[in-house]
C-alpha positions in Angstrom: 3.6 29.1 -2.3 4.3 25.9 -0.3 1.3 25.1 0.7 1.3 24.9 -4.1 4.0 23.2 -4.1 3.1 19.8 -2.4 -0.2 19.6 -2.8 1.0 18.4 -6.0 3.6 16.4 -4.8 0.8 14.8 -3.1 -1.6 14.7 -6.3 1.4 13.2 -8.8 2.1 10.5 -5.7 -1.5 9.6 -5.1 -1.2 8.6 -9.0 1.4 6.1 -9.2 -0.3 2.6 -7.8 0.3 1.0 -11.5 2.2 -1.9 -12.6 5.4 -2.7 -14.0 7.6 -5.7 -14.5 11.1 -6.7 -13.2 12.7 -7.7 -17.0 11.1 -6.5 -20.4 8.4 -9.4 -21.7 7.2 -10.2 -25.0 4.1 -8.3 -25.7 -0.2 -10.3 -24.8 -1.5 -8.1 -27.1 -5.6 -9.0 -26.9 -6.3 -10.4 -30.4 -9.3 -8.8 -32.2 -13.1 -9.9 -32.2 -12.4 -13.1 -30.3 -15.5 -13.9 -28.4 -14.9 -15.3 -24.8 -17.9 -17.2 -22.5 -20.8 -15.4 -22.4 -22.7 -17.1 -19.2 -26.6 -15.9 -19.2 -25.6 -15.1 -15.4 -24.2 -11.7 -14.7 -23.1 -12.5 -11.7 -20.7 -15.2 -13.8 -19.6 -12.7 -16.1 -19.0 -10.8 -13.2 -16.5 -13.8 -11.4 -14.9 -14.0 -14.9 -13.5 -11.1 -14.9 -12.7 -11.1 -11.5 -10.4 -14.0 -11.4 -8.0 -12.0 -13.8 -7.2 -10.0 -11.3 -3.5 -9.8 -9.8 -3.4 -11.8 -6.3 0.0 -9.7 -4.2 0.0 -9.2 0.0 2.5 -7.0 -1.0 4.1 -4.0 -4.1 7.3 -3.2 -4.8 7.3 -1.1 -8.5 9.6 1.3 -10.1 8.4 3.0 -13.2 10.1 6.4 -14.9 7.7 8.8 -15.9 6.6 11.7 -17.2 4.3 13.8 -14.5 2.5 17.2 -16.0 0.6 19.4 -13.8 -1.2 22.5 -15.5 1.3 22.6 -18.7 4.2 22.0 -17.2 5.9 18.5 -17.2 8.6 16.8 -15.3 10.4 13.4 -15.4 11.5 11.6 -12.4 11.9 8.3 -11.7 9.1 6.6 -9.2 9.6 3.7 -6.6 6.3 2.1 -4.6 5.4 -0.5 -2.2 2.9 -1.5 -1.2 0.9 -3.7 1.3 -2.6 -4.8 0.5 -4.8 -2.9 2.1 -2.9 -1.2 4.3 -0.4 0.7 3.3 1.1 2.8 0.1 4.8 4.3 0.2 6.3 6.3 -2.7 9.7 7.4 -3.5 9.9 10.0 -6.3 13.7 10.7 -7.5 14.5 13.8 -10.0 18.5 13.9 -12.1 20.8 12.3 -9.8 18.8 10.1 -7.5 18.2 12.4 -5.9 15.0 12.4 -3.6 12.2 15.3 -3.9 9.5 13.7 -2.6 8.8 10.8 -0.2 4.6 9.9 0.3 2.4 7.3 3.1 -0.5 7.2 2.6 -2.8 4.2 4.1 -6.7 3.2 5.3 -7.2 7.1 7.7 -4.1 9.5 6.4 -2.4 10.8 4.0 1.6 12.2 4.7 3.9 13.7 2.5 6.9 14.9 3.0 9.3 17.7 1.0 12.8 16.9 0.6 13.7 20.2 -1.4 12.1 22.6 0.3 11.7 21.2 4.4 8.2 21.1 4.9 5.5 18.0 5.5 2.5 17.8 5.4 0.1 15.3 7.1 -4.0 15.0 6.2 -6.6 13.0 7.1 -7.5 10.4 4.4 -10.8 12.5 3.0 -8.0 15.1 2.0 -7.9 13.4 -1.2 -11.9 14.4 -1.3 -10.0 17.8 -1.9 -9.3 16.6 -6.3 -11.9 13.2 -5.9 -15.2 12.1 -5.4 -16.3 11.4 -1.9 -16.7 7.0 -2.7 -13.1 7.0 -4.1 -11.4 5.7 -0.9 -8.4 3.6 0.0 -9.5 0.0 -1.5 -10.2 1.4 -4.7 -7.5 3.5 -5.2 -5.4 -0.2 -5.0 -8.0 -1.1 -7.0 -7.1 1.3 -9.9 -2.8 2.0 -9.4 -2.4 -2.2 -9.0 -4.6 -2.8 -13.0 -7.1 -5.0 -10.0 -11.3 -4.3 -10.9 -13.0 -2.5 -8.9 -15.2 -3.9 -6.0 -17.5 -2.1 -5.8 -18.6 -2.2 -9.1 -18.5 -5.4 -9.7 -21.6 -5.5 -8.6 -25.3 -7.0 -9.9 -26.0 -3.2 -10.1 -24.0 -2.4 -13.0 -24.4 -3.0 -16.3 -22.7 -5.5 -18.3 -22.2 -6.2 -21.8 -20.3 -7.6 -24.1 -19.2 -7.4 -28.0 -16.8 -9.4 -29.8 -14.9 -10.5 -26.3 -15.1 -7.2 -25.4 -16.6 -5.9 -22.5 -18.1 -2.6 -20.9 -19.0 -2.2 -16.9 -20.8 1.2 -16.5 -23.2 2.6 -14.1 -23.1 5.1 -10.9 -22.6 5.1 -7.3 -24.4 8.3 -5.3 -22.6 11.6 -7.9 -19.7 8.9 -9.4 -20.8 7.8 -12.8 -18.0 4.8 -13.9 -16.9 2.9 -17.2 -14.5 0.2 -17.3 -14.1 -1.1 -20.4 -11.7 -4.8 -21.0 -10.4 -6.2 -24.2 -9.8 -9.4 -25.0 -7.4 -10.4 -22.6 -10.4 -9.5 -19.9 -8.1 -7.4 -18.4 -9.2 -3.7 -17.7 -8.2 -1.0 -20.2 -9.9 1.7 -19.5 -11.2 2.6 -16.6 -13.7 6.3 -16.1 -14.3 7.8 -13.2 -16.9 10.8 -13.5 -18.4 13.0 -10.2 -21.3 13.8 -12.4 -21.8 17.0 -9.9 -18.4 18.9 -9.3 -17.6 17.8 -12.6 -14.3 16.0 -10.6 -12.8 12.9 -13.5 -10.3 10.0 -13.5 -9.0 8.1 -16.7 -7.3 5.9 -17.1 -5.5 3.9 -20.3 -3.7 0.9 -19.3 -0.9 -0.6 -22.4 -0.3 -3.2 -23.9 -0.7 -6.4 -21.5 2.9 -8.6 -21.0 2.8 -12.0 -19.0 5.2 -12.0 -15.3 5.1 -15.2 -13.3 1.7 -16.0 -15.3 0.2 -13.1 -14.8 -1.2 -10.5 -16.6 0.4 -6.9 -16.2 0.4 -3.7 -18.0 3.4 -2.3 -20.0 2.7 1.5 -19.4 -0.3 3.5 -17.9 -1.4 6.6 -19.0 -3.4 8.7 -16.3 -5.1 12.0 -16.7 -7.4 14.0 -14.3 -9.3 17.2 -13.6 -11.0 19.4 -10.2 -11.5 22.2 -11.3 -8.8 24.8 -13.3 -6.5 21.2 -11.5 -5.2 19.2 -14.7 -2.7 16.2 -14.0 -1.0 13.8 -16.5 0.6 11.1 -15.6 2.3 8.5 -17.5 4.4 5.5 -16.1 7.0 3.7 -18.3 7.8 0.8 -16.1 10.9 -0.7 -15.0 10.8 -3.6 -12.1 7.9 -5.4 -9.8 8.5 -8.1 -7.1 5.3 -9.2 -5.9 5.5 -10.9 -1.8 8.8 -9.5 -1.2 8.9 -8.3 2.6 9.2 -4.6 2.8 9.6 -2.2 5.0 7.8 1.5 4.5 10.2 4.2 6.4 9.0 7.9 7.1 10.9 9.7 9.5 10.6 13.4 9.4 13.1 15.5 10.7 12.7 18.0 13.3 13.7 20.6 11.1 10.6 20.2 8.8 8.2 23.0 8.6 4.7 21.6 9.3 2.2 22.4 6.5 -1.7 23.9 7.5 
């Protein structure tokens, strides 16, 4: 039972690297039927889309969240800190601001402590492949949950088509099929990842964008995943974001905590 609860907290923690905003700003609605400049070279069109990515070294986020796991839903607050290419730190708090779980994800490992049950999990990063395709790596996670493009897919081998200013990037790498829909602002509107062999799937839908410090960020995000009988839906409403500030990533486990394998 403890292991199941901890795994659920882990799954929720890994699906919160979405964008947010420091203060509410006016939405920048993507206009309809507005063709963007199209080059005859796919590489130049890929570069145009890539240039809309948010550049950051560190990112701190606060979001209100509705997390539904196999029909059981909970309202929580998620505080996220991220260092580009190195760390994802997540604190999940419930009613009255009481922390119920904390996670630290690096390219090599996943650590989760359940403060409610005094248990602790430490696994190699490959543990995530229990729930996702083996091609999902740390960099891909950061790209998805920061609303940026995924480098591995922004390649000549991908199919890229444009209609009325909206772009569709699609392709397959190994057993992983992917589709990324860009709106007329050239920002990602929807990402779909499907494991062709196991049936595992991840869908990410970004809400209307808003401009913060001359950078477009979504106002909300909806994530749904499927892995066997496991179903997860996560809706995030963003409250705060700060880029390139000094951050720490505290993760201490009291000796009384029980280690779960």
